C-alpha positions in Angstrom: -34.2 -4.0 -15.4 -30.9 -2.4 -15.0 -30.3 1.1 -15.9 -28.1 1.8 -19.0 -25.0 3.0 -16.5 -25.3 0.3 -13.5 -22.6 -2.2 -13.9 -22.9 -5.6 -12.7 -19.7 -7.7 -12.5 -19.0 -11.8 -12.1 -17.9 -12.3 -8.6 -15.1 -14.4 -10.0 -14.1 -11.0 -12.5 -14.3 -9.0 -9.1 -12.0 -11.1 -7.2 -9.9 -11.2 -10.1 -9.6 -7.2 -10.4 -9.4 -6.9 -6.6 -6.2 -9.6 -6.9 -4.9 -7.4 -9.5 -5.3 -4.1 -7.7 -3.7 -5.3 -4.7 -0.6 -6.6 -6.9 -0.5 -3.1 -8.3 -0.3 -1.7 -4.6 2.2 -3.9 -3.6 4.4 -3.1 -6.8 3.9 0.5 -6.2 4.7 0.3 -2.5 7.7 -1.5 -3.4 8.8 0.8 -5.7 8.5 3.6 -3.4 10.5 1.8 -0.8 13.2 0.9 -3.0 13.7 4.2 -4.6 13.4 6.2 -1.0 15.7 3.6 0.4 18.1 3.7 -2.2 18.6 7.3 -2.4 19.2 7.6 1.2 21.6 4.5 1.8 23.6 4.3 -1.3 25.7 6.9 -1.9 28.5 5.0 -4.1 28.4 2.0 -6.4 30.8 -0.8 -6.3 30.9 -4.5 -6.9 29.3 -5.1 -3.1 27.6 -2.8 -0.5 29.6 -1.8 2.3 28.5 -2.5 5.7 27.0 0.9 6.5 24.9 0.9 3.1 23.7 -2.6 4.1 22.6 -1.6 7.7 21.0 1.6 6.6 19.1 -0.1 3.6 17.7 -3.0 6.2 16.8 -0.4 8.7 15.2 2.2 6.1 13.2 -0.9 4.9 11.9 -1.9 8.5 11.2 1.7 9.3 9.1 2.0 5.6 7.3 -1.1 6.4 6.3 -0.3 9.8 5.3 2.9 9.0 3.5 1.9 6.0 1.4 -0.6 8.4 1.0 1.8 11.0 -0.9 4.1 8.7 -2.9 1.6 7.3 -4.1 0.4 10.6 -4.9 3.8 11.8 -6.8 4.1 8.3 -8.6 1.0 8.7 -9.6 2.1 12.7 -11.1 5.3 11.8 -12.9 3.6 8.8 -14.7 1.2 11.6 -15.5 4.1 13.7 -17.2 6.1 11.3 -21.0 5.6 11.3 -22.1 4.4 7.9 -23.2 7.0 5.4 -27.1 5.7 5.8 -26.8 6.2 9.1 -25.6 9.4 9.3 -28.5 10.6 6.8 -30.6 9.5 9.5 -29.6 11.7 12.0 
């Protein structure tokens, strides 16, 4: 019998929650990237972006995505290289 504080989620519900969490992370990343690159590259508004602003936005987005990918890859590598918590307790 489970205790009053244990929580067991239906696998389908867990998949749904995981997918929603991923969507939220992606939306947050897009918002951060948009705000950062817009503030950096667009200094005046007009009917169209000028060539300088457009090139700056492209470079900014590419740099942001490359950096995010690098950080995530590094964190995943560190996570895989750490011994499991239970293994570290047995030492």
